[in-house]
Structure formats: C-alpha cells, structure tokens
C-alpha positions in Angstrom: 113.4 92.1 77.0 114.5 89.6 79.1 112.4 86.4 80.1 110.6 87.0 83.7 111.8 83.5 84.4 115.6 84.2 84.0 115.0 87.1 86.3 116.3 86.8 90.3 114.3 89.3 92.2 115.0 89.9 95.9 112.1 91.6 97.4 111.0 93.1 100.5 114.1 94.5 101.8 113.5 97.8 103.5 115.8 98.2 106.4 114.8 100.9 108.8 117.4 103.8 108.7 118.7 104.3 112.2 121.7 106.6 111.6 120.0 109.7 113.1 119.0 107.7 116.3 122.2 105.7 117.0 124.9 107.1 114.5 126.0 109.6 116.9 126.5 107.2 119.9 129.3 105.2 118.0 132.8 105.9 119.7 135.1 108.1 117.5 137.4 105.2 116.4 134.5 103.1 115.3 133.2 106.2 113.2 136.7 106.7 111.8 137.0 103.0 110.7 133.3 103.1 109.4 134.0 106.1 106.9 137.4 104.4 106.0 135.9 101.2 105.1 132.9 102.8 103.4 135.1 104.9 101.2 137.6 102.1 100.4 134.6 99.7 99.4 132.9 102.1 97.3 136.0 102.8 95.2 136.3 99.0 94.7 132.8 98.7 93.8 133.2 101.6 91.0 136.2 99.5 89.5 133.9 96.5 89.3 131.3 98.2 87.1 134.0 98.8 84.4 134.9 95.1 84.3 131.2 94.0 84.3 130.4 96.3 81.2 133.2 94.6 79.3 132.1 90.9 80.2 128.4 91.7 79.5 129.2 93.0 76.2 131.4 90.0 75.2 128.9 87.7 76.4 125.9 89.4 74.7 128.0 88.9 71.4 128.5 85.4 72.0 124.9 84.6 73.1 123.2 81.5 72.0 119.7 83.2 71.3 118.0 86.3 70.6 116.3 86.4 73.8 119.5 85.8 75.8 121.2 88.5 73.9 118.4 91.1 74.4 118.3 90.1 78.2 122.3 90.8 78.5 122.1 94.1 76.4 119.4 95.5 78.5 121.2 94.6 81.7 124.2 96.3 80.2 122.3 99.5 79.6 120.7 99.2 83.0 123.9 98.9 84.8 125.5 101.9 83.0 122.4 104.1 84.0 122.2 102.7 87.6 125.8 102.3 88.6 126.1 105.5 90.6 122.9 104.7 92.6 124.1 101.2 93.3 127.4 102.5 94.5 125.9 105.0 96.8 123.3 102.6 98.3 126.1 100.0 98.9 128.2 102.8 100.8 125.2 103.7 102.8 124.5 99.9 103.6 128.1 99.5 104.7 127.8 102.2 107.2 124.4 101.1 108.3 125.8 97.7 109.2 127.9 99.4 112.0 124.6 99.9 113.8 125.0 96.5 115.3 122.1 94.6 117.1 122.8 92.0 119.8 121.2 88.4 119.9 118.7 89.8 122.4 117.0 92.0 119.6 114.6 90.7 117.1 117.1 89.3 115.0 119.0 90.8 111.9 117.1 90.8 108.7 118.6 88.5 106.4 118.6 88.9 102.6 117.8 85.1 102.2 115.4 84.8 104.8 112.0 83.0 104.0 110.0 86.2 103.9 112.4 88.3 102.1 113.7 86.3 99.2 111.3 85.6 96.2 112.6 82.6 94.3 111.9 82.4 90.6 112.5 78.9 89.4 116.2 77.6 89.8 118.0 81.0 89.2 118.2 81.8 92.9 120.1 78.6 93.7 122.9 79.8 91.6 122.9 83.0 93.5 122.8 81.5 96.8 125.7 79.2 95.9 127.7 82.3 94.4 127.1 84.3 97.5 128.0 81.3 99.9 131.1 80.6 98.1 132.5 84.1 98.2 131.5 84.5 101.9 133.1 81.3 102.9 136.5 82.0 100.9 136.7 85.4 102.4 136.3 84.1 105.9 138.9 81.5 105.2 141.4 83.7 103.7 141.0 86.7 105.8 140.4 85.1 109.3 143.3 86.7 111.1 142.5 90.2 110.3 138.9 89.4 110.7 139.4 88.3 114.2 141.5 91.5 115.0 138.8 93.7 113.8 136.2 91.7 116.0 138.2 91.9 119.0 138.7 95.6 118.8 135.1 96.2 117.9 134.3 94.4 121.1 136.4 96.7 123.3 134.6 99.5 121.8 130.9 98.4 121.5 128.6 97.2 124.2 127.1 94.8 121.7 129.0 91.2 121.5 130.7 91.1 118.1 130.8 87.7 116.5 131.2 86.0 113.1 127.7 87.1 111.8 127.2 90.4 113.0 130.7 92.0 112.4 129.9 95.1 110.3 133.1 94.5 108.2 132.6 90.8 108.0 132.1 89.1 104.3 128.4 88.4 105.3 127.8 92.1 105.8 129.6 93.3 103.0 128.3 90.8 100.6 124.7 91.6 101.8 125.2 95.0 101.4 126.1 94.7 97.9 123.4 92.3 97.0 120.7 94.6 98.7 122.1 97.5 96.8 121.8 95.8 93.4 118.3 94.3 94.5 116.1 96.7 92.5 117.9 96.0 89.1 115.7 93.8 86.9 118.7 91.8 85.5 119.0 88.6 83.4 120.3 85.8 85.6 123.5 85.5 83.6 124.0 89.2 84.0 123.3 89.1 87.8 125.8 86.0 88.2 128.4 88.0 86.4 127.9 91.0 88.6 128.3 88.8 91.7 131.5 87.2 90.1 133.0 90.5 89.5 132.2 91.7 92.9 134.0 88.5 94.3 136.9 89.2 92.2 137.2 93.0 92.6 135.8 93.4 96.2 135.8 90.2 98.1 139.2 88.8 97.0 140.7 92.2 98.2 139.4 92.6 101.3 142.6 91.7 103.2 144.0 95.0 102.0 141.0 97.0 103.4 141.1 95.0 106.9 144.8 95.9 107.1 144.0 99.6 106.7 141.0 99.3 109.2 143.1 97.6 111.7 145.8 100.1 111.2 143.6 103.0 111.8 142.2 101.3 114.8 145.9 101.2 116.2 146.3 104.8 115.3 143.4 105.6 117.5 145.0 103.5 120.3 142.6 100.5 120.2 144.5 97.4 121.1 147.9 98.2 119.6 149.7 95.4 120.5 147.2 92.9 119.5 149.1 91.5 116.5 152.2 90.8 118.6 150.1 89.2 121.5 148.3 86.7 119.0 151.8 85.8 117.4 153.2 85.0 120.8 150.2 83.0 121.7 150.3 80.8 118.4 154.0 80.3 119.1 153.3 78.9 122.3 150.6 76.6 120.8 152.6 75.3 118.0 154.9 72.7 119.8 151.8 71.1 121.5 150.0 70.9 118.0 152.9 69.4 116.3 152.9 66.5 118.6 149.4 65.5 117.5 150.4 65.4 113.8 150.7 61.6 112.6 153.8 60.3 111.6 153.1 60.4 107.8 152.7 64.3 108.0 149.0 64.2 107.1 146.7 66.4 108.9 144.1 64.9 111.1 140.5 65.4 109.9 138.4 67.5 112.2 134.9 66.2 113.8 133.0 68.5 111.5 134.3 66.6 108.4 134.3 63.2 109.6 131.3 63.1 112.0 133.7 62.6 115.0 135.6 59.7 113.6 139.5 59.8 113.0 141.2 58.8 109.8 143.2 55.7 109.6 146.9 56.9 109.5 145.9 60.4 108.6 144.2 59.4 105.4 140.8 60.4 104.3 138.5 63.4 104.0 140.1 66.4 105.6 138.7 69.7 106.8 139.1 72.7 104.1 141.3 74.3 106.7 143.5 71.5 107.6 146.2 72.8 105.1 145.9 69.8 102.6 145.0 71.0 99.1 141.4 70.8 97.8 140.5 68.0 95.7 140.3 68.9 91.9 137.0 68.3 90.3 138.3 65.6 88.1 139.8 63.7 91.0 136.7 64.0 92.7 134.6 62.7 89.7 137.0 59.8 89.4 136.4 58.9 93.1 132.6 59.0 92.7 132.8 56.9 89.5 134.8 54.1 91.5 131.9 54.4 94.1 129.3 54.3 91.5 130.8 51.1 89.9 130.7 49.4 93.2 126.9 50.0 93.9 124.9 46.8 94.1 122.8 45.8 91.0 119.9 45.0 93.3 118.6 45.9 96.8 116.7 44.1 99.5 112.9 44.5 100.2 113.8 47.4 102.6 114.8 49.5 99.6 117.8 51.7 99.3 118.8 54.2 101.9 120.0 57.8 101.0 123.6 57.7 100.4 125.9 59.5 102.7 128.6 60.7 100.3 131.1 62.1 102.5 131.2 58.9 104.5 131.8 56.9 101.3 134.4 59.3 99.9 136.1 59.0 103.3 136.1 55.2 103.1 137.4 55.4 99.5 140.3 57.7 100.4 141.3 55.5 103.2 141.2 52.4 101.0 143.5 54.1 98.3 145.7 55.6 101.1 144.9 59.4 99.9 144.0 62.4 102.1 142.1 65.4 100.4 139.7 68.2 101.2 136.6 69.3 99.4 136.1 72.8 97.8 133.3 74.7 99.4 131.4 74.6 96.1 131.8 70.8 95.9 130.6 70.5 99.4 127.7 72.4 98.8 126.7 70.4 95.6 127.0 67.0 97.5 124.6 68.6 100.2 122.1 69.8 97.7 122.1 66.7 95.7 121.6 64.6 99.0 118.7 67.1 99.9 117.2 66.4 96.3 117.3 62.7 96.7 116.1 62.9 100.4 112.8 64.5 98.9 112.8 61.9 96.1 112.9 59.0 98.4 110.0 60.5 100.6 107.7 61.4 97.5 104.3 60.0 98.2 103.7 60.0 94.4 105.7 57.2 93.9 105.7 53.4 95.0 108.5 52.3 97.1 110.1 49.9 94.6 110.2 52.8 92.0 111.9 55.2 94.6 114.5 52.6 95.2 115.4 52.5 91.6 115.5 56.1 91.2 117.5 56.5 94.6 120.3 54.6 92.6 120.7 57.6 90.4 122.2 59.7 93.4 125.8 59.2 92.4 125.4 59.6 88.7 123.4 62.9 89.1 125.9 64.2 91.7 128.7 63.4 89.1 126.7 65.5 86.6 126.3 68.6 88.8 129.8 68.5 89.8 131.1 68.4 86.1 128.3 70.7 84.7 127.3 73.7 87.1 124.2 74.3 84.7 122.7 71.0 86.1 120.8 73.2 88.6 119.6 76.1 86.4 119.1 74.4 83.1 115.5 73.0 82.9 116.4 71.0 79.7 119.3 69.3 81.0 119.1 65.6 79.8 119.7 64.0 83.2 117.0 66.1 84.7 114.7 65.3 81.9 115.4 61.5 82.2 114.7 61.8 86.0 111.3 63.5 85.5 110.3 61.3 82.7 110.8 57.9 84.6 109.0 59.6 87.9 106.2 60.9 85.6 105.5 57.6 83.9 105.5 55.9 87.3 103.1 58.1 89.0 100.4 55.8 88.8 102.3 52.5 89.0 101.5 50.2 92.0 103.5 47.5 93.4 101.4 44.3 93.1 102.7 40.7 93.6 105.6 39.7 91.3 106.1 43.3 90.5 109.6 42.7 89.3 108.2 41.1 86.1 106.1 44.2 85.4 106.9 45.6 81.9 107.1 49.4 83.3 109.3 48.2 86.5 111.6 46.1 84.4 112.1 49.2 81.9 112.9 51.5 84.7 115.4 49.1 86.3 116.9 48.7 83.0 117.4 52.4 82.4 118.9 52.8 85.8 121.2 49.6 85.5 122.5 51.3 82.1 123.1 54.8 83.8 125.1 53.1 86.3 127.1 51.0 84.1 127.5 53.5 81.2 127.7 56.9 82.7 131.0 58.3 83.3 131.2 61.9 82.2 129.4 61.8 78.6 125.8 63.2 79.4 124.8 61.9 75.9 124.0 58.7 77.7 121.1 60.4 79.4 119.7 61.5 76.1 120.0 58.1 74.4 118.3 56.5 77.4 115.5 59.3 77.6 114.8 58.6 73.8 114.5 54.9 74.5 112.5 55.3 77.4 110.0 57.6 75.7 109.4 55.2 72.8 108.5 52.4 75.4 106.3 54.6 77.3 104.4 55.7 74.0 103.7 52.1 73.3 102.4 51.7 76.8 100.3 54.6 76.7 98.8 53.7 73.5 97.7 50.5 74.6 96.2 52.1 77.8 94.4 54.8 75.9 92.5 52.4 73.7 90.7 50.8 76.8 90.4 54.3 78.5 88.6 55.6 75.2 86.2 52.7 75.4 85.2 53.4 79.0 85.0 57.0 78.2 82.8 56.5 75.3 80.6 54.1 77.1 80.0 56.7 79.9 79.6 59.5 77.6 77.1 57.5 75.6 74.9 56.7 78.7 75.1 60.3 79.8 73.8 61.5 76.4 71.3 58.9 76.5 70.1 60.0 79.8 70.1 63.6 79.0 68.4 62.9 75.7 65.4 61.1 77.2 65.0 63.7 79.7 64.9 66.4 76.9 62.6 64.7 74.9 60.1 63.9 77.7 60.0 67.6 78.5 59.2 68.5 75.0 56.3 66.0 74.9 54.9 67.1 78.3 54.7 70.6 77.0 52.9 69.4 73.8 50.4 67.0 75.4 49.9 68.3 79.0 46.1 68.6 79.7 45.3 68.0 76.0 42.6 65.5 75.0 44.4 64.1 71.9 43.1 61.5 69.6 44.6 58.2 70.3 46.3 57.9 67.0 48.0 61.1 67.6 49.2 60.0 70.9 50.5 56.9 69.3 52.2 58.9 66.7 54.0 60.8 69.4 54.9 57.9 71.6 56.1 55.4 69.0 57.6 57.6 66.2 58.2 61.2 67.1 59.6 60.6 70.7 62.3 58.4 69.2 62.6 60.8 66.4 63.7 63.6 68.7 65.9 61.3 70.6 68.0 60.4 67.6 68.2 64.1 66.7 69.5 65.0 70.1 71.9 62.3 70.4 73.3 62.7 66.9 73.2 66.5 66.4 72.4 68.1 70.0 69.5 70.5 71.0 71.2 73.3 69.1 71.1 71.8 65.8 68.8 72.5 62.8 67.6 69.0 62.8 66.3 69.1 66.3 64.5 72.3 65.9 62.8 70.9 62.8 61.6 67.6 64.6 60.3 69.7 67.5 58.3 71.8 64.9 57.0 68.7 63.3 55.7 67.3 66.8 54.1 70.7 67.4 52.5 70.8 64.1 51.1 67.3 64.5 49.5 68.5 67.7 48.3 71.7 66.3 46.7 70.0 63.3 44.2 68.2 65.5 43.4 71.4 67.6 43.3 74.1 65.1 40.0 76.1 65.1 37.6 75.1 62.5 36.6 76.5 60.0 38.7 79.2 60.4 42.1 77.2 60.0 41.0 75.1 57.3 42.9 76.6 54.5 46.0 76.8 56.7 45.5 72.9 57.7 45.1 71.9 54.1 48.3 73.8 53.3 50.1 72.3 56.2 49.1 68.6 55.8 51.0 67.5 52.6 54.3 68.7 54.2 53.4 67.2 57.5 52.8 64.0 55.8 56.2 63.9 54.3 57.9 64.7 57.4 55.9 62.0 59.2 57.2 59.5 56.4 60.8 60.6 57.1 60.3 59.6 60.8 58.8 56.3 60.1 61.8 55.6 57.9 64.3 56.9 60.6 62.7 55.0 63.4 62.3 51.7 61.2 58.7 51.5 62.0 57.3 48.3 60.2 55.0 49.1 57.2 51.9 47.5 58.7 51.9 49.8 61.7 52.8 52.8 59.4 49.7 52.1 57.1 47.6 51.7 60.0 48.7 54.9 61.9 48.6 57.0 58.6 44.9 55.6 58.0 44.0 56.5 61.5 45.4 60.1 61.2 43.6 60.4 57.8 40.2 59.8 59.6 41.0 62.4 62.1 41.6 64.8 59.5 38.4 63.6 57.6 36.4 64.4 60.8 38.0 67.7 61.2 37.2 68.8 57.6 33.5 67.5 57.9 33.1 69.6 61.1 34.4 72.5 59.3 31.8 71.8 56.5 28.8 71.5 59.1 29.6 74.6 60.7 29.9 76.6 57.3 26.7 75.0 56.2 24.7 75.9 59.2 26.2 79.5 59.2 24.8 79.6 55.7 21.6 78.1 56.4 21.2 80.5 59.5 21.6 83.6 57.0 19.1 82.3 54.5 16.5 81.8 57.2 17.2 85.1 58.7 16.0 86.5 55.3 12.6 85.1 55.7 10.6 86.9 58.4 8.1 84.4 58.4 10.3 81.5 59.1 12.9 83.5 61.3 10.6 83.5 64.4 9.8 79.9 64.2 13.3 78.8 63.7 15.3 81.2 65.7 15.6 79.2 69.0 16.5 76.0 67.2 19.0 77.6 64.9 20.7 79.7 67.6 21.0 76.6 69.9 22.7 74.6 67.1 24.9 77.6 66.0 25.8 78.2 69.8 26.8 74.5 70.2 28.9 74.7 67.0 30.6 77.8 68.1 31.4 76.2 71.4 33.3 73.6 69.9 35.1 76.1 67.8 35.8 78.4 70.6 37.2 75.4 72.7 39.6 74.6 70.0 40.7 78.1 69.6 41.4 78.3 73.4 43.5 75.0 73.0 45.4 76.5 70.3 46.4 79.6 72.1 47.7 77.4 75.0 49.8 75.5 72.6 53.4 76.4 73.4 55.4 78.3 70.9 58.9 77.2 69.7 60.6 79.7 71.8 58.9 78.2 74.9 59.6 74.7 73.9 63.5 75.7 73.6 63.1 77.2 77.2 61.7 74.0 78.6 64.7 72.0 77.0 67.4 74.5 78.4 65.6 74.1 82.0 65.9 70.4 81.7 69.7 70.8 80.8 70.2 72.9 83.8 68.3 70.5 86.0 70.6 67.5 84.8 73.6 69.4 85.7 72.4 70.5 89.1 70.4 67.6 90.2 72.4 67.2 93.3 74.1 70.5 94.1 71.4 71.4 96.6 73.3 69.1 98.9 76.5 71.1 99.0 76.8 75.0 99.6 77.9 77.0 96.5 81.1 78.5 98.4 82.1 75.1 99.9 85.8 74.9 99.3 85.8 71.2 98.2 82.8 71.9 95.8 84.9 74.8 94.3 87.9 72.5 94.0 85.8 70.1 91.8 85.7 72.6 88.9 89.5 73.3 89.1 90.6 69.6 88.8 92.5 69.1 85.4 91.8 66.1 83.2 94.9 63.7 83.7 95.5 64.5 87.4 96.5 61.9 89.6 95.0 61.0 92.7 95.4 58.5 95.6 91.9 56.7 96.2 91.2 55.1 99.6 88.4 52.5 100.1 87.4 50.4 103.0 90.0 49.9 105.7 93.3 50.1 104.1 92.7 49.5 100.5 94.1 52.4 98.5 95.4 52.7 94.9 96.3 55.6 92.5 94.0 56.7 89.7 93.9 59.4 86.9 90.9 61.5 86.1 90.2 60.4 82.5 87.3 62.5 81.6 84.4 64.8 82.8 81.0 63.6 81.5 79.3 67.2 81.3 75.8 66.2 80.5 75.5 64.6 83.9 78.4 66.1 85.7 80.2 62.8 86.1 83.9 62.2 86.9 85.7 59.0 85.4 88.7 57.9 87.0 91.1 55.0 85.4 94.3 53.3 86.6 97.5 53.5 84.7 96.4 50.6 82.3 93.2 52.6 81.3 90.7 50.5 83.2 88.1 52.3 85.2 88.4 52.1 89.1 85.9 54.6 90.2 83.3 57.2 89.0 81.7 60.1 91.0 79.0 62.6 90.5 80.1 66.4 91.4 78.7 66.1 94.9 80.2 62.7 95.4 83.6 64.1 94.3 83.3 67.0 96.6 82.5 64.6 99.5 85.4 62.3 98.6 87.8 65.2 98.8 86.5 66.5 102.2 86.7 63.0 103.6 90.3 62.6 102.3 88.9 59.4 100.6 90.6 61.1 97.3 93.8 62.8 97.7 95.3 65.0 94.7 98.9 64.0 94.0 101.4 66.8 93.6 101.6 68.2 90.2 104.8 69.1 88.3 108.1 67.5 87.5 109.9 65.6 90.1 113.1 67.4 90.1 111.6 70.6 90.0 109.5 69.8 92.9 112.4 68.5 94.7 114.7 71.5 93.9 112.0 73.8 95.1 112.0 71.9 98.4 115.7 72.2 98.8 115.5 75.9 98.1 112.8 76.3 100.8 115.1 74.4 103.1 118.2 76.5 102.2 116.2 79.7 102.7 115.0 78.4 106.2 118.4 77.3 107.4 120.0 80.8 106.4 117.2 82.6 108.3 117.7 80.6 111.5 121.5 81.0 111.2 121.1 84.8 111.0 
C-alpha cells in the first residue's frame, strides 16, 4: 500500500455537464474541430499509457524501499485497470472545454483553486510546478498556431476567446487530463511520471494537432487566408524592429523581466522569448555562488531585506558582460524561494536578529533548490533540517542588551557564516553543520532542564502538600465530627495520626495500601473509645494489641519524642481501663439484678432502685452503640477523600462556563508549547509550558533557560488566553510552515488568474 502522505489527491471537481443544453448551439466548423481534436488527443493519451507502464515497472525495480516499491506497483496495476476510463473521461473533458464561458460569467472552475485542491504535504508543489512548466512551454512553442485557432474561434463564437479560455489551449488540455486522472489514488512518484509522459507524448506534439485543426477550419472556410495575412504583417514589422536591436546583436530585455529597466549594452537577464538561449543550471549556480560570496558578513541594526534575486542576477550579468534568460522552472524556483524567505522574515516566532541571520541563507538554499529538485518534496533534506533546527532552537530566544555575545546567537551566526563560506554544491556541508549544532543545543538544553526540573519539582511538591493536607483534614473531620472524644485520643489524632496520614498521602498516594492501612488505624482508634460495652469487650481486647503496635509505628514515623509518647500511651491506657471498668460494672449490675429477681421478698423492695441503676447503665451503653453506628465505614471515608480531590481540581471552575472555548483550549495545550506572554504596557517575552501540576490544576511556564516566568491556574490561563495576554506561537517546523504558506499563495493566485 502507498503511504497516504505520498498521494496527491485533487478533490471536489464535479463540472456540470452542459452538452445537452449548449452542444447543439455550436457552429458546425467548431463541432467538426472539436471532434477532430477530441479524437487526436485521445489517441495520443492511449499511447502515453504504454510508456508509463514501462517507466513505472523500471522505477519499481529500482525503488529504494519496500514502501515506495509497493506504491509504484500498486499504481502500475491501477493504471492498467483504469486507463480506458481515463482516456474516455479525458476525451469528454476536451469536448466540454468547447462550452466556453466569457468573463461575465461566474468564472471558470480551476483545478488549482483554493476550494478544489487538497494539498498533502509538499507533493502538490511538485505537481503545480510540473503542470505550470508544461503549459508555459507549450504556449511558447506553439504560439503561432494557437493564435490562429483563437482568431478563428472568435469569428464563430459569441464569447471572446483569449489565452486562458481557449478550448484547445495548453491550459484546457492539461486541465482535462489532470481532471481525468484525479480519481486515481497514485503514489506521488507515479503521478509525476504520468504527468511527465503526458508532457512528452501529448503536450510536445500539440503543434501537429493544432496544424490539423487549423487546416480543418480552412476547409470549412473559416479565415482561409489568415496565415498569409499574418506572414505579411510580420514582414512589415521586421525592418522597424531590427532598428531597435543594439549594435552588439543581443536582444533587449523586456519590462517583465527587468522591471522596466533597460540592460546596459544589451547585457543582462533577458525574457525567455527574446531568442537568447536559456541559462544552463550549472551556469546559474555559478552566478548565484558569486553573489553568495559577496554577501556582507554582518548587517546593520535594520536587519536583512529579502533579496531580489532577479535584480542581483541582472547586475551580475551586466558586470560580466553576458546576456542570458532563465528557464521557466528556474524562474519558478527563484519565486518560490523568495516567497519562502518572505514568510520566514515575517515569522513572529523568531526575534529580529535571528531572522536576520536566517535570511542570509536565501541564496544558499536557492542553490540547493536549483541543483536538487527534491528539495521541496523531501522532508528529510539536510538543508531543510538545518533551517528547521536553527529556527526551533531559537523559538524562545529573545534579543536582550548585548545579544551579540549570547551563546545561542553566536552559534547560529557561526553556522550561517559557514554555510555562506563553505557551501558550493555539496549538501554534506548542511549535514555536518546540523550535527555540530545539535550537539551544542543538547548541551544548552541539559543545563536548562536542570533548573526547569527543580522549579517543576518545587511546584509539584507544594501542590502535593496542599492536596495531601486537604485530604487528611477531610478524613479527620469525618471521624471526629460531633463526637466527644477523650482529650488523649484527640491528641493522638492531631499530633501523630494526621501526620502519619500526610506522609502516606505524599509518599504513596490515596490509592495505596499504606494509606488505607493508616486510615483504618485512625478509624479503629476512634472506635476503640466509642465501642458499646460490655458487648464489644472481647472485640476490643482482640484489637488493642495490634492497635498498640500500629500506634508505635506511627510514633516512630513522625519522630515523636519518647516522653510525649509514654505520656500519650499512658493516657490511652487509662481510657481503656475505664472502658473495661464500665463493662465490669454493667455486667455485675446485670448479675445482681438476676439474683435479686429470684428472691421474691426482696424483689419488690429493690425493684425501683435496681431498675433505675440498670436503666442508667443501659442508657450509657445505648448512647455508645448509637455513636458506633454513625462512625463512617472505610468506603465512606474513601468517598470523602475522592470528593476532596474533585474539589481541589475544580475549586475555581464555576467562574468559567464549561463550554467556553478558551476554557476548552486549556485542556488541549501540549507540554513544551511556546507562547508569547504580555504583561503591563509593552513588556512581552516568550515562554514555554513546562508542566501542568494536576493536583491543583496549575500551569508552570519557563523561559528558554529553564527559569520560571509565570504560573496560572486553569481559570487564570483561560482568562489570559481570552485577553490575548498569552498568545500561542505556531507549531511545526519553520520550513514546512513557510512551504504551506507559499502553496496557499500559489493556489490563490492561480484561482484569481482563472
């Protein structure tokens, strides 16, 4: 299967068929030419599939990895199955293009409009360049027959025919094929190969098809003498034009190429249609290398401006007394790189001095892009990785006084300077510098992480302490609320067992066995002085030895001094002695009552007295029974602790509605994300989310060096986001963000042109 990231998908193209409504209204010569062109182009597309088949098979055999090979073989099978459908759809699209709309209509649907093109990573950029290149070449190579077709169509149709809406123009034919192949889920290499073969088999042979279409128009009597008229007009214009050619014989550059300026003595950068040979890639690289070597080593406080490469090349060619034109591909690459660096120099993630340094890489990266066409599509390209690494490391960097001496700024400046000095055409320079820079950053991050970890640990410790005290207090309140405990028991709970619970909570948490054991000990201690007597005497006798051992463990754990411990154990012993004495008295009274009841003569005398005494004892026992019943069970104590945890986490949430977008955003913030924090009037700085302290819902922010600069509760954070006091910085690698911005600009411009 192919990787979805390597598949270019053009979606949403559903043109409304209008053949039935408007096909019959076309003039007979147009219909004849339409059918002729449809037949000829369909035959050419059939031929290209055989060539694509051979190419894909050879590519699959030489594929670098299993994933790529699988993708190419899958594309090979798919094209064999779907080729007839693609040919038929292409032919229909060619015919449909003759239903021309004028500029007053809602605009021709464009394959590359912002609504119709789904861009996946960088693959679409290669397709855009491929399509643009073949269209531009065809317009250049077949300008004359295309013009004749446009003029003839203009005499037959009520719609004005121009470059973009010519149904036989390279735009329309290329769009027809791209749309026909749109549903094919192809690996990017397979799709680009398909486009390349379309260019070789169809687009490069359009001249023959145009000639046949013009001949058919002549047979139909449509402007039969047009060619002779145009030839005569050119002959009349040629003498006048020849007088404007400089003495050197070089062609003058047009305004489009030179921004309205005129080259000195005919030297400089000339238009592609001026007749001068396009500059070879190696020559272009040499000129760019010369320009790179003359870039200044440092820049003024105003920072670097985006380089106008065409102007620099113009000056360079004039200096060396040469004239040359740029190929369409090279011209496009220059524009793309300029757009990339325009984004980089405007990126708010980076401080101005850093952007100044990164801007100096424009010419080196332009050289990389011209020499290696995979630069835009290969995410792991060393030059791209170096740029991304530099930008990522500098995201939180701020320019303070004497920033030139800052270690990070000095290292970035050193890397950039070495690229300018050492890079010619060997991209290994980028790999070596990347490795060196990563080692530097790793050392810097380790130093910052030590400070950051201390800050986070301190905040986490405070949060755990706060939460633990709240949970211990909840357990104690549940055990002693509205209970009249002996003072020594209260002292045990306050001095020993609350501290014991606190230690268990901090060390092991409330889900641990040690926490449950210590909570049970506290409950057993309270029960031991409220158990009904004499009914609980045996149970209490069995509990006391184990309870005493657990209390001794607690005394040692909280480091209670021995004097206090002996006093408190003695006091507790006195309480238990009184409890057992009470049980003994009640038992004896009950026995005496039984004996007296056996004596009839005494029973009446003593009844009232004995009954009163037994009633008093029973009331004491009954009161203690009632209190034991009310003592919370372990499950209830666990619930109390859970409610406290929930209360700690949601203490302030009532101030913000649950569906508030900024409140919801606080749950999606990733640890390590960078922000711009504004305080006071104009004070602002960059910070990173270092940690979220869950116990108290606290967010800790640090600067690049690991020092804490801010902390927010969740409610405070939501309010800061709402007030734009805290602004998230863009995620993702700089080059990829820049490339996506460029792609969006290309889509928009193509949509506006069409």
